[in-house]
Residue frames as qw, qx, qy, qz and C-alpha x, y, z in Angstrom:
[[0.089, 0.373, 0.851, 0.358, 178.03, 58.82, 121.43],
 [0.186, 0.144, 0.100, -0.967, 175.57, 61.55, 120.54],
 [0.215, 0.457, 0.862, -0.025, 171.84, 61.39, 119.98],
 [0.176, -0.011, -0.236, -0.956, 169.56, 63.29, 117.69],
 [0.177, -0.480, -0.855, -0.087, 165.91, 63.21, 118.68],
 [0.236, -0.661, -0.185, -0.688, 163.12, 65.41, 119.91],
 [0.094, 0.128, -0.698, 0.698, 163.48, 66.35, 123.56],
 [0.448, -0.529, -0.652, -0.309, 160.46, 65.30, 125.56],
 [0.111, -0.398, 0.399, -0.819, 159.49, 67.64, 128.38],
 [0.112, -0.268, -0.901, 0.323, 157.79, 66.25, 131.42],
 [0.272, -0.492, -0.427, -0.709, 154.13, 67.11, 131.51],
 [0.220, -0.288, -0.710, 0.604, 152.87, 68.53, 134.76],
 [0.111, -0.795, -0.519, -0.295, 149.88, 70.56, 135.89],
 [0.115, 0.379, -0.265, 0.879, 150.25, 74.06, 137.22],
 [0.006, 0.268, 0.738, -0.620, 148.49, 74.84, 140.51],
 [0.014, -0.647, -0.682, -0.341, 144.77, 75.44, 140.10],
 [0.069, 0.140, -0.160, 0.975, 143.80, 79.08, 140.62],
 [0.172, -0.590, -0.784, 0.088, 140.72, 78.82, 142.81],
 [0.143, -0.562, -0.264, 0.771, 141.08, 82.49, 143.70],
 [0.031, 0.113, -0.457, -0.882, 140.29, 83.43, 140.10],
 [0.122, -0.464, -0.845, -0.234, 136.79, 81.97, 140.36],
 [0.297, -0.494, -0.085, -0.813, 133.91, 84.34, 140.99],
 [0.251, -0.271, 0.699, -0.612, 132.82, 83.98, 144.68],
 [0.790, 0.074, 0.269, -0.546, 129.53, 82.24, 143.91],
 [0.795, 0.393, -0.439, -0.140, 131.26, 79.95, 141.41],
 [0.193, 0.402, -0.807, 0.387, 133.73, 78.94, 144.13],
 [0.530, -0.094, 0.572, -0.618, 130.76, 78.13, 146.39],
 [0.859, 0.276, -0.102, -0.419, 129.22, 76.09, 143.56],
 [0.569, 0.448, -0.685, 0.077, 132.44, 74.13, 143.18],
 [0.093, -0.286, 0.798, -0.522, 132.66, 73.33, 146.89],
 [0.699, 0.057, 0.352, -0.620, 128.99, 72.30, 146.97],
 [0.845, 0.353, -0.282, -0.285, 129.41, 69.97, 143.99],
 [0.384, 0.412, -0.784, 0.260, 132.51, 68.43, 145.55],
 [0.314, -0.215, 0.677, -0.630, 130.52, 67.90, 148.74],
 [0.781, 0.039, -0.187, -0.594, 127.77, 65.86, 147.05],
 [0.843, 0.097, -0.530, 0.001, 129.73, 62.61, 147.41],
 [0.076, 0.485, -0.645, 0.585, 131.18, 63.48, 150.81],
 [0.282, 0.054, 0.816, -0.502, 128.20, 62.08, 152.72],
 [0.039, -0.430, -0.835, -0.340, 124.77, 60.70, 151.92],
 [0.101, 0.093, 0.227, -0.964, 122.70, 63.86, 152.09],
 [0.219, 0.592, 0.767, -0.114, 118.94, 64.11, 152.29],
 [0.267, 0.924, 0.242, 0.130, 119.27, 67.72, 151.13],
 [0.557, -0.228, 0.054, 0.797, 122.01, 70.22, 150.35],
 [0.137, 0.918, 0.372, -0.016, 121.24, 73.93, 150.02],
 [0.503, 0.288, 0.039, 0.814, 123.16, 76.80, 148.45],
 [0.247, -0.830, -0.439, 0.240, 122.25, 79.32, 151.14],
 [0.390, -0.467, 0.102, 0.787, 125.07, 81.72, 150.23],
 [0.249, 0.279, 0.569, 0.733, 123.67, 82.56, 146.82],
 [0.123, -0.785, -0.558, -0.240, 120.70, 84.43, 148.28],
 [0.105, 0.582, -0.227, 0.773, 122.78, 86.89, 150.33],
 [0.485, -0.518, 0.334, -0.621, 122.57, 87.49, 154.12],
 [0.773, 0.063, -0.625, -0.082, 123.78, 83.93, 154.69],
 [0.651, -0.685, 0.186, -0.269, 124.61, 84.42, 158.41],
 [0.216, -0.639, 0.738, 0.008, 128.03, 82.84, 157.88],
 [0.660, 0.062, 0.748, -0.018, 126.61, 79.78, 156.12],
 [0.258, 0.443, -0.519, -0.684, 127.27, 79.35, 152.39],
 [0.570, 0.026, -0.745, -0.346, 126.07, 75.74, 152.18],
 [0.540, -0.247, 0.571, -0.567, 123.71, 73.90, 154.49],
 [0.575, 0.144, -0.748, -0.299, 123.29, 70.15, 154.26],
 [0.717, -0.309, 0.405, -0.476, 121.44, 67.43, 156.16],
 [0.032, 0.279, -0.955, -0.100, 122.69, 63.88, 156.33],
 [0.722, -0.137, -0.462, -0.497, 120.24, 61.13, 155.51],
 [0.164, -0.229, 0.855, -0.436, 119.23, 59.05, 158.47],
 [0.519, -0.195, -0.731, -0.397, 116.83, 56.18, 158.82],
 [0.381, -0.219, 0.540, -0.717, 114.24, 56.14, 161.61],
 [0.119, -0.112, -0.978, -0.128, 112.63, 52.70, 162.07],
 [0.531, -0.384, -0.314, -0.687, 108.87, 52.43, 162.15],
 [0.504, -0.344, 0.577, -0.543, 107.26, 51.32, 165.39],
 [0.209, 0.115, -0.960, -0.148, 107.27, 47.55, 165.48],
 [0.731, -0.193, -0.077, -0.650, 103.78, 46.07, 165.58],
 [0.448, -0.343, 0.786, -0.251, 103.71, 43.12, 167.97],
 [0.829, 0.276, 0.415, -0.255, 101.54, 41.14, 165.52],
 [0.624, 0.716, -0.291, -0.113, 104.05, 41.55, 162.65],
 [0.944, -0.183, 0.135, 0.241, 106.71, 38.88, 162.25],
 [0.681, 0.386, 0.064, 0.618, 109.10, 40.85, 160.02],
 [0.355, -0.441, -0.150, 0.811, 111.17, 43.84, 161.04],
 [0.298, 0.874, 0.318, -0.212, 109.69, 47.12, 159.81],
 [0.596, 0.483, 0.153, 0.623, 111.21, 49.14, 157.01],
 [0.346, -0.454, -0.192, 0.798, 113.01, 52.34, 157.91],
 [0.262, 0.892, 0.354, 0.103, 111.83, 55.75, 156.82],
 [0.529, 0.227, -0.033, 0.817, 114.35, 58.33, 155.58],
 [0.220, -0.925, -0.307, 0.040, 114.33, 61.56, 157.53],
 [0.271, 0.824, -0.257, 0.427, 116.54, 64.65, 157.68],
 [0.833, -0.324, -0.300, 0.333, 119.43, 63.90, 160.00],
 [0.551, -0.538, -0.070, 0.634, 122.54, 65.66, 161.21],
 [0.267, 0.958, 0.098, -0.037, 123.15, 69.24, 160.15],
 [0.678, -0.108, 0.181, 0.705, 126.36, 70.30, 158.40],
 [0.195, 0.958, 0.100, -0.183, 127.32, 73.83, 157.45],
 [0.727, 0.166, 0.198, 0.636, 129.98, 74.97, 155.00],
 [0.029, -0.926, 0.003, 0.377, 131.69, 78.35, 154.90],
 [0.765, 0.370, 0.260, 0.459, 133.52, 79.19, 151.64],
 [0.168, -0.888, 0.111, 0.413, 136.29, 81.79, 151.39],
 [0.770, 0.574, 0.127, 0.250, 138.04, 82.75, 148.18],
 [0.163, -0.944, 0.273, 0.088, 140.89, 84.75, 149.74],
 [0.676, 0.550, -0.456, 0.182, 144.48, 84.18, 148.62],
 [0.377, 0.212, -0.701, 0.567, 145.62, 84.09, 152.24],
 [0.616, -0.637, -0.255, -0.386, 143.84, 83.43, 155.55],
 [0.111, 0.497, -0.650, 0.564, 145.50, 84.07, 158.89],
 [0.309, -0.209, -0.881, 0.291, 144.81, 82.12, 162.12],
 [0.127, 0.266, 0.407, -0.865, 142.88, 85.16, 163.45],
 [0.486, 0.155, -0.337, -0.791, 140.65, 85.13, 160.38],
 [0.448, -0.073, -0.882, -0.124, 140.04, 81.40, 160.86],
 [0.112, -0.271, -0.745, 0.599, 138.85, 82.06, 164.43],
 [0.288, 0.272, 0.111, -0.912, 136.55, 84.84, 163.20],
 [0.497, 0.076, -0.617, -0.605, 135.00, 82.68, 160.48],
 [0.345, -0.188, -0.907, 0.152, 134.27, 79.97, 163.04],
 [0.019, 0.319, 0.545, -0.775, 132.62, 82.50, 165.38],
 [0.377, 0.218, -0.197, -0.878, 130.49, 83.89, 162.52],
 [0.533, 0.028, -0.728, -0.430, 129.29, 80.42, 161.52],
 [0.495, -0.295, -0.791, 0.202, 128.79, 78.81, 164.94],
 [0.183, -0.536, 0.036, -0.824, 126.44, 81.21, 166.70],
 [0.046, -0.040, 0.825, -0.561, 125.11, 78.84, 169.35],
 [0.606, 0.117, 0.117, -0.778, 121.49, 79.15, 168.24],
 [0.961, 0.167, 0.073, -0.207, 121.66, 75.92, 166.27],
 [0.290, -0.627, 0.696, 0.194, 124.91, 74.05, 166.71],
 [0.783, 0.384, -0.366, -0.324, 125.57, 71.85, 163.67],
 [0.955, -0.211, 0.190, 0.091, 126.89, 68.34, 163.84],
 [0.751, 0.012, 0.276, 0.600, 129.62, 69.11, 161.30],
 [0.103, 0.944, -0.018, -0.314, 131.41, 72.22, 160.03],
 [0.752, 0.152, 0.315, 0.558, 133.69, 72.63, 157.00],
 [0.022, 0.881, -0.097, -0.463, 135.65, 75.77, 156.15],
 [0.764, 0.327, 0.382, 0.403, 136.71, 75.68, 152.48],
 [0.057, -0.882, 0.125, 0.451, 139.19, 78.20, 151.12],
 [0.731, 0.677, -0.051, 0.066, 141.08, 78.93, 147.91],
 [0.147, 0.783, -0.550, 0.253, 144.41, 79.07, 149.75],
 [0.708, 0.007, -0.659, 0.253, 146.62, 76.72, 151.75],
 [0.563, -0.785, -0.023, -0.258, 146.37, 76.74, 155.53],
 [0.233, 0.575, -0.670, 0.406, 149.36, 76.91, 157.85],
 [0.497, -0.165, -0.807, 0.275, 149.83, 74.68, 160.88],
 [0.014, -0.115, -0.460, 0.881, 148.90, 77.63, 163.11],
 [0.496, -0.012, -0.214, -0.842, 145.66, 78.03, 161.18],
 [0.645, -0.138, -0.730, -0.177, 144.83, 74.34, 161.68],
 [0.350, -0.158, -0.706, 0.595, 145.55, 74.71, 165.40],
 [0.181, 0.072, 0.201, -0.960, 143.43, 77.88, 165.63],
 [0.578, -0.080, -0.489, -0.648, 140.57, 76.15, 163.78],
 [0.594, -0.189, -0.776, 0.095, 140.63, 73.19, 166.15],
 [0.220, -0.147, -0.568, 0.780, 140.88, 75.40, 169.25],
 [0.299, -0.008, -0.030, -0.954, 138.00, 77.61, 168.11],
 [0.661, -0.117, -0.501, -0.546, 135.65, 74.62, 167.66],
 [0.444, -0.095, -0.830, 0.326, 136.49, 72.62, 170.76],
 [0.036, -0.295, -0.628, 0.719, 133.69, 73.11, 173.27],
 [0.336, 0.126, -0.175, -0.917, 131.18, 74.45, 170.76],
 [0.699, 0.169, 0.560, -0.412, 129.34, 71.13, 170.45],
 [0.659, 0.571, -0.351, -0.341, 130.38, 70.57, 166.84],
 [0.900, -0.217, 0.377, -0.009, 131.25, 66.88, 166.49],
 [0.756, 0.150, 0.383, 0.509, 133.15, 66.88, 163.19],
 [0.145, 0.943, -0.034, -0.299, 135.06, 69.75, 161.60],
 [0.774, 0.102, 0.367, 0.507, 137.42, 69.96, 158.63],
 [0.039, 0.766, -0.207, -0.608, 139.49, 72.50, 156.74],
 [0.756, 0.427, 0.420, 0.264, 139.40, 72.17, 152.96],
 [0.136, -0.750, 0.257, 0.595, 142.31, 74.22, 151.69],
 [0.478, 0.653, -0.393, -0.438, 143.75, 74.46, 148.23],
 [0.050, 0.366, -0.926, -0.081, 145.62, 71.16, 148.55],
 [0.392, 0.180, 0.844, -0.318, 142.53, 69.26, 149.72],
 [0.578, 0.606, 0.179, -0.516, 140.36, 70.73, 146.95],
 [0.362, 0.599, -0.623, -0.350, 142.96, 69.82, 144.32],
 [0.157, -0.175, 0.969, -0.076, 143.13, 66.26, 145.69],
 [0.516, 0.390, 0.649, -0.401, 139.38, 65.92, 145.31],
 [0.530, 0.692, -0.085, -0.482, 139.31, 67.42, 141.82],
 [0.217, 0.552, -0.765, -0.252, 142.08, 65.11, 140.60],
 [0.493, 0.028, 0.849, -0.187, 140.04, 62.02, 141.48],
 [0.068, 0.098, 0.798, 0.590, 138.67, 60.37, 138.30],
 [0.015, 0.631, 0.774, -0.045, 135.04, 60.76, 139.46],
 [0.045, -0.837, -0.223, 0.498, 135.50, 64.55, 139.64],
 [0.434, -0.040, 0.484, 0.759, 137.14, 64.92, 136.23],
 [0.133, 0.698, 0.559, 0.427, 133.96, 66.56, 134.79],
 [0.283, -0.922, -0.197, 0.176, 134.18, 69.25, 137.51],
 [0.527, -0.455, 0.291, 0.656, 137.87, 69.81, 136.81],
 [0.339, 0.267, 0.573, 0.696, 137.04, 70.37, 133.17],
 [0.030, -0.821, -0.528, -0.217, 133.95, 72.51, 133.83],
 [0.328, -0.918, -0.099, 0.201, 135.74, 74.93, 136.17],
 [0.353, -0.718, 0.407, 0.441, 139.33, 74.90, 134.87],
 [0.649, 0.656, -0.242, -0.300, 139.19, 73.46, 131.34],
 [0.053, 0.516, -0.855, 0.013, 141.45, 70.50, 132.27],
 [0.936, -0.047, -0.013, -0.348, 140.60, 66.85, 131.77],
 [0.295, -0.548, 0.782, 0.008, 143.01, 64.29, 133.21],
 [0.749, 0.163, 0.635, -0.097, 141.01, 61.45, 131.73],
 [0.644, 0.761, 0.017, -0.079, 141.37, 62.95, 128.25],
 [0.062, 0.799, -0.598, -0.003, 145.10, 63.30, 128.85],
 [0.578, -0.268, 0.766, -0.082, 145.21, 59.71, 130.00],
 [0.791, 0.440, 0.419, -0.073, 143.43, 58.51, 126.88],
 [0.442, 0.863, -0.239, -0.049, 145.76, 60.63, 124.71],
 [0.193, -0.659, 0.726, -0.032, 148.80, 59.16, 126.45],
 [0.733, 0.014, 0.674, -0.093, 147.38, 55.64, 125.99],
 [0.725, 0.667, 0.161, -0.062, 146.92, 56.28, 122.26],
 [0.191, 0.866, -0.462, -0.005, 150.44, 57.68, 122.05],
 [0.441, -0.458, 0.770, -0.056, 151.91, 54.63, 123.80],
 [0.805, 0.272, 0.521, -0.087, 149.98, 52.24, 121.57],
 [0.589, 0.803, -0.083, -0.035, 151.33, 54.03, 118.49],
 [0.043, -0.774, 0.630, -0.036, 154.91, 53.92, 119.82],
 [0.617, -0.225, 0.749, -0.086, 154.65, 50.21, 120.64],
 [0.796, 0.492, 0.344, -0.080, 153.16, 49.39, 117.25],
 [0.418, 0.862, -0.287, 0.007, 155.93, 51.36, 115.49],
 [0.280, -0.636, 0.716, -0.071, 158.59, 49.70, 117.67],
 [0.771, 0.033, 0.631, -0.077, 157.24, 46.24, 116.80],
 [0.728, 0.677, 0.105, -0.038, 157.30, 47.04, 113.08],
 [0.208, 0.837, -0.501, 0.074, 160.88, 48.29, 113.22],
 [0.527, -0.447, 0.710, -0.140, 161.77, 45.30, 115.39],
 [0.881, 0.282, 0.372, -0.085, 160.50, 42.91, 112.72],
 [0.600, 0.772, -0.184, 0.098, 163.00, 44.42, 110.30],
 [0.027, 0.778, -0.577, 0.248, 165.98, 44.61, 112.65],
 [0.660, 0.035, -0.738, 0.134, 165.55, 41.37, 114.58],
 [0.645, -0.579, -0.468, 0.172, 165.64, 40.62, 118.30],
 [0.011, -0.915, 0.124, -0.383, 166.40, 43.91, 120.15],
 [0.708, -0.657, 0.260, 0.002, 168.24, 41.98, 122.88],
 [0.877, 0.072, 0.233, 0.414, 170.86, 40.69, 120.39],
 [0.208, -0.591, 0.318, 0.711, 173.84, 42.53, 118.92],
 [0.671, 0.643, 0.340, -0.147, 172.51, 43.42, 115.50],
 [0.346, -0.319, 0.513, 0.718, 174.37, 43.72, 112.22],
 [0.445, 0.649, 0.617, 0.022, 171.41, 44.79, 110.10],
 [0.279, -0.074, 0.306, 0.907, 172.25, 47.01, 107.15],
 [0.173, 0.784, 0.561, -0.202, 169.75, 49.83, 106.63],
 [0.311, 0.365, 0.252, 0.841, 169.64, 52.67, 104.13],
 [0.113, -0.686, -0.443, 0.565, 168.78, 55.88, 105.99],
 [0.286, 0.418, 0.456, 0.731, 167.33, 58.49, 103.65],
 [0.041, 0.245, 0.227, -0.942, 166.42, 62.13, 104.20],
 [0.302, 0.547, 0.778, -0.070, 162.67, 62.15, 103.61],
 [0.193, 0.850, 0.158, -0.465, 162.76, 65.72, 102.23],
 [0.109, -0.537, 0.595, 0.588, 165.32, 65.05, 99.49],
 [0.789, 0.461, 0.279, -0.297, 164.03, 64.26, 96.00],
 [0.320, 0.721, -0.565, -0.242, 167.38, 63.75, 94.22],
 [0.539, -0.271, 0.794, -0.077, 167.71, 60.15, 95.42],
 [0.856, -0.402, 0.133, 0.295, 169.40, 57.99, 94.22],
 [0.635, 0.619, 0.018, 0.462, 171.47, 60.25, 91.93],
 [0.595, -0.577, -0.127, 0.545, 174.37, 61.47, 94.09],
 [0.435, 0.111, 0.254, 0.857, 175.71, 63.70, 91.29],
 [0.080, -0.709, -0.418, -0.563, 172.61, 65.88, 91.55],
 [0.534, -0.826, -0.162, 0.082, 173.55, 66.84, 95.13],
 [0.377, 0.819, -0.286, 0.326, 176.42, 69.30, 94.93],
 [0.131, -0.646, 0.621, -0.424, 177.74, 68.70, 98.45],
 [0.925, -0.159, -0.230, -0.258, 176.90, 65.02, 98.71],
 [0.714, 0.203, -0.526, 0.414, 180.45, 64.03, 99.69],
 [0.097, 0.293, -0.478, 0.822, 180.49, 66.56, 102.54],
 [0.424, 0.033, 0.503, -0.752, 176.86, 66.18, 103.56],
 [0.138, -0.092, -0.916, -0.366, 175.24, 63.00, 102.18],
 [0.561, -0.128, 0.028, -0.817, 171.44, 62.91, 102.09],
 [0.956, -0.106, -0.023, -0.272, 171.37, 59.13, 102.33],
 [0.136, 0.578, -0.793, 0.141, 173.79, 56.49, 103.57],
 [0.859, -0.143, -0.470, -0.145, 173.90, 52.83, 104.54],
 [0.194, -0.584, 0.627, -0.478, 174.63, 51.98, 108.17],
 [0.532, -0.124, -0.834, 0.073, 174.76, 48.86, 110.24],
 [0.549, -0.609, 0.051, -0.570, 172.32, 49.04, 113.13],
 [0.321, 0.288, -0.826, 0.362, 174.08, 47.55, 116.15],
 [0.060, -0.268, -0.818, 0.506, 171.39, 47.90, 118.83],
 [0.301, -0.538, -0.412, -0.671, 167.76, 48.90, 119.25],
 [0.194, 0.068, -0.705, 0.679, 167.68, 50.09, 122.85],
 [0.134, -0.548, -0.793, 0.229, 164.88, 50.38, 125.40],
 [0.000, 0.603, 0.189, -0.775, 164.70, 54.15, 124.92],
 [0.603, 0.680, 0.416, -0.035, 163.51, 53.66, 121.33],
 [0.091, 0.857, -0.379, -0.337, 166.81, 54.68, 119.79],
 [0.930, 0.342, -0.005, 0.133, 168.66, 53.00, 116.93],
 [0.464, -0.718, 0.398, 0.334, 172.38, 52.64, 117.62],
 [0.759, 0.651, -0.035, 0.014, 174.31, 53.00, 114.35],
 [0.741, -0.276, 0.253, 0.557, 177.89, 52.11, 113.51],
 [0.241, 0.931, -0.023, -0.272, 179.25, 55.35, 112.04],
 [0.561, 0.684, -0.455, 0.103, 182.88, 54.41, 111.38],
 [0.902, -0.396, 0.031, 0.168, 185.76, 52.38, 112.77],
 [0.173, 0.863, -0.462, 0.109, 189.47, 53.02, 113.38],
 [0.829, 0.086, -0.462, 0.303, 192.42, 50.71, 113.83],
 [0.368, -0.828, 0.174, -0.385, 193.49, 51.16, 117.44],
 [0.454, 0.253, -0.733, 0.439, 195.87, 50.22, 120.25],
 [0.627, -0.600, -0.002, -0.497, 194.59, 49.13, 123.67],
 [0.312, 0.264, -0.812, 0.417, 196.44, 47.93, 126.74],
 [0.633, -0.511, -0.482, -0.326, 193.92, 46.12, 128.94],
 [0.663, -0.308, -0.470, 0.495, 196.27, 46.23, 131.94],
 [0.280, -0.186, -0.162, 0.928, 197.05, 49.95, 131.97],
 [0.243, 0.753, 0.531, -0.304, 193.93, 51.15, 130.16],
 [0.058, -0.555, 0.329, 0.762, 196.01, 53.10, 127.64],
 [0.612, 0.486, 0.611, 0.127, 194.68, 53.37, 124.12],
 [0.024, 0.544, -0.298, -0.784, 195.23, 55.18, 120.84],
 [0.680, 0.492, 0.542, -0.038, 193.92, 55.02, 117.30],
 [0.387, 0.088, 0.474, 0.786, 194.82, 55.81, 113.73],
 [0.168, 0.383, 0.165, -0.893, 193.25, 59.13, 112.70],
 [0.421, 0.171, -0.512, -0.729, 191.81, 57.94, 109.39],
 [0.762, 0.005, 0.458, -0.458, 188.75, 55.69, 109.60],
 [0.387, -0.047, 0.876, 0.285, 188.76, 52.33, 107.89],
 [0.352, 0.125, -0.439, -0.817, 187.06, 52.69, 104.47],
 [0.606, 0.092, 0.599, -0.515, 183.58, 51.19, 104.77],
 [0.147, 0.051, 0.904, 0.397, 182.51, 48.30, 102.58],
 [0.267, 0.629, 0.654, -0.323, 178.97, 49.71, 102.85],
 [0.160, 0.646, -0.194, -0.720, 179.94, 52.41, 100.35],
 [0.016, -0.174, 0.851, 0.495, 180.18, 49.69, 97.72],
 [0.128, 0.459, 0.879, -0.030, 176.49, 48.99, 98.18],
 [0.140, 0.710, 0.266, -0.637, 175.51, 52.61, 97.64],
 [0.626, 0.672, 0.371, 0.139, 174.35, 53.55, 94.13],
 [0.432, 0.844, -0.060, 0.314, 177.23, 55.11, 92.19],
 [0.308, -0.837, 0.421, -0.163, 179.70, 54.88, 95.07],
 [0.913, 0.134, -0.332, 0.194, 182.82, 52.79, 95.51],
 [0.491, -0.831, 0.258, -0.048, 185.10, 52.60, 98.50],
 [0.822, 0.366, -0.308, 0.309, 188.85, 51.99, 98.10],
 [0.690, -0.586, -0.040, 0.423, 191.77, 51.91, 100.50],
 [0.249, 0.947, -0.194, 0.055, 194.03, 54.91, 99.96],
 [0.701, 0.376, -0.445, 0.411, 197.80, 54.50, 99.77],
 [0.086, -0.554, 0.468, -0.683, 198.11, 56.48, 102.99],
 [0.789, -0.330, 0.214, -0.473, 195.72, 54.14, 104.79],
 [0.949, 0.159, -0.263, 0.069, 197.54, 51.06, 103.45],
 [0.443, 0.483, -0.499, 0.566, 200.86, 52.39, 104.77],
 [0.353, -0.482, 0.417, -0.685, 199.35, 53.23, 108.17],
 [0.927, -0.164, 0.017, -0.336, 197.68, 49.84, 108.43],
 [0.850, 0.261, -0.376, 0.260, 200.92, 48.05, 107.63],
 [0.166, 0.508, -0.508, 0.676, 202.76, 50.16, 110.21],
 [0.646, -0.393, 0.239, -0.609, 200.01, 49.35, 112.75],
 [0.983, -0.016, -0.142, -0.114, 200.40, 45.61, 112.09],
 [0.689, 0.373, -0.434, 0.446, 204.22, 45.78, 112.38],
 [0.125, 0.440, -0.460, 0.761, 204.44, 47.95, 115.49],
 [0.604, -0.338, 0.252, -0.677, 201.40, 46.99, 117.57],
 [0.074, -0.150, 0.978, -0.121, 201.62, 43.60, 119.29],
 [0.344, -0.261, -0.766, -0.477, 198.68, 41.37, 118.39],
 [0.326, -0.475, -0.755, 0.313, 197.38, 41.31, 121.96],
 [0.081, -0.494, -0.249, 0.829, 197.11, 45.12, 121.90],
 [0.049, -0.093, -0.561, -0.821, 195.47, 45.42, 118.50],
 [0.192, 0.501, 0.702, -0.469, 191.92, 46.70, 118.70],
 [0.089, 0.454, 0.551, 0.695, 189.19, 48.34, 116.67],
 [0.049, 0.329, 0.414, -0.847, 187.60, 51.56, 117.86],
 [0.048, 0.504, 0.752, 0.423, 184.01, 51.74, 116.63],
 [0.103, 0.074, 0.175, -0.976, 182.25, 55.10, 116.67],
 [0.000, -0.510, -0.858, -0.062, 178.53, 54.78, 117.31],
 [0.187, -0.063, 0.030, -0.980, 175.75, 57.27, 116.99],
 [0.109, 0.393, 0.892, -0.195, 172.11, 57.00, 117.79],
 [0.218, -0.145, -0.324, -0.909, 168.95, 58.30, 116.23],
 [0.401, 0.125, 0.625, -0.658, 165.62, 58.46, 117.98],
 [0.232, 0.327, 0.892, 0.211, 162.84, 56.32, 116.56],
 [0.189, 0.769, 0.403, -0.458, 160.73, 59.49, 116.57],
 [0.036, 0.621, -0.398, -0.675, 162.89, 60.72, 113.68],
 [0.138, 0.014, 0.904, 0.405, 161.91, 57.75, 111.51],
 [0.463, 0.235, 0.051, -0.853, 158.86, 58.81, 109.52],
 [0.892, 0.254, 0.006, -0.373, 158.32, 55.69, 107.42],
 [0.416, -0.411, 0.787, 0.197, 159.97, 52.41, 106.50],
 [0.765, 0.411, -0.318, -0.379, 160.20, 50.44, 103.28],
 [0.788, -0.380, 0.479, -0.070, 160.93, 46.86, 104.30],
 [0.872, 0.212, 0.372, 0.238, 162.13, 45.60, 100.89],
 [0.306, -0.506, 0.324, 0.738, 163.82, 48.68, 99.38],
 [0.575, 0.722, 0.036, -0.384, 163.96, 49.55, 95.68],
 [0.878, 0.444, -0.009, 0.179, 165.91, 48.72, 92.51],
 [0.271, 0.788, -0.394, 0.388, 168.83, 50.94, 93.51],
 [0.049, -0.407, 0.758, -0.507, 169.05, 49.57, 97.02],
 [0.728, -0.229, -0.542, -0.351, 167.27, 46.25, 97.67],
 [0.420, -0.121, -0.713, 0.548, 167.50, 46.53, 101.43],
 [0.203, -0.776, -0.573, 0.169, 165.28, 48.15, 104.09],
 [0.230, 0.427, 0.047, 0.873, 164.99, 51.92, 103.76],
 [0.271, -0.652, -0.547, 0.449, 164.22, 54.19, 106.71],
 [0.158, 0.689, 0.226, 0.671, 162.89, 57.64, 105.80],
 [0.480, -0.472, -0.437, 0.597, 163.96, 60.12, 108.45],
 [0.010, -0.977, -0.179, 0.116, 163.54, 63.78, 109.31],
 [0.477, 0.732, -0.249, 0.419, 166.33, 66.15, 108.20],
 [0.786, -0.496, -0.156, 0.334, 169.27, 65.76, 110.58],
 [0.212, -0.894, 0.200, 0.340, 172.14, 68.11, 111.49],
 [0.600, 0.724, -0.340, -0.017, 174.76, 68.64, 108.80],
 [0.107, 0.591, -0.775, 0.198, 177.49, 66.04, 109.14],
 [0.737, -0.195, 0.512, -0.395, 175.34, 63.32, 110.69],
 [0.932, 0.320, 0.134, -0.110, 175.46, 61.21, 107.52],
 [0.375, 0.789, -0.487, 0.031, 179.14, 61.89, 106.83],
 [0.979, -0.155, -0.125, 0.041, 180.61, 58.44, 107.31],
 [0.775, 0.131, -0.163, 0.596, 184.22, 59.55, 107.08],
 [0.121, -0.929, -0.004, -0.349, 183.93, 62.74, 109.12],
 [0.381, 0.418, -0.586, 0.581, 186.93, 63.72, 111.25],
 [0.036, 0.056, 0.721, -0.690, 184.55, 64.15, 114.19],
 [0.020, -0.588, -0.806, -0.070, 180.87, 63.85, 114.91],
 [0.030, -0.588, -0.174, -0.789, 178.80, 67.02, 114.63],
 [0.022, 0.020, -0.608, 0.793, 177.96, 68.88, 117.79],
 [0.062, -0.574, -0.816, 0.038, 174.47, 68.63, 119.28],
 [0.068, -0.551, -0.252, 0.792, 174.42, 72.40, 119.81]]
């Protein structure tokens, strides 16, 4: 069973190129990501002024110092905000940073004159395990209480959080929330279209026998078959029975059937080469289906030579993606008073009910 439909590629994001940002813009990005990291009383872009002494961003955590309690007051005093613990950030836009470079950046930033409470080294590249080990070893004993490496992976994780979607768009032109809304709209449209088609076909969980006229939406000769020179070889419209409507939004059509032999014990099977003439042709405007003498003779031979328990019918199915259905007419027209599905042009041979073989997908 073959399927005609539009291939859907998986949608993924390429790695973000932090190294393409101008150095000060990379510092701006890190600073804006840091705003929600702690409750700051102030955060300063010290690197933008030059001569930063190894500090691109300086920030002070908010802390609350209680007022002196007056013995005559019954209630606890309110606290007063005051600059608290110092954090410093060093930002590097290099594509690669070695463990030796990590040690040097720590030494440049932690001079001993004013040891910060926290230190963060942010870089546009990924850090190796050796770099993490070198970072930790360089800071142990310096008096720094908290220290973190923000590499490419960590920065991407932060940017992909919904709250940082505006930053992701501002710096890289990508909005995951917009993509999410687009995907939601797409899903709603698919579900609405599936429900409408389902109303015509019936319960998707049942084996269906719904007769539908499938019509090439680009053909304007309908319903006059004589105006299409190759209609017999390549029909532009045909009536099929829809057997299933599967979970992958595909309509399973009965293309043709053959009288067959099947041994359920051995698994052997065979079939007559000519398909059984379809009674659906008799419903098509200007068409009439008749059994040929050759088919009559073969059918009689099949009935005489094949034991009843081995007689079978081989049904050839094909499927068409719901994406190919452009519009539906639930009641049909004067020529064909049955549901009509208008579809995109399909490969030559798809509509050929009595084809010797199904067309190739290639």
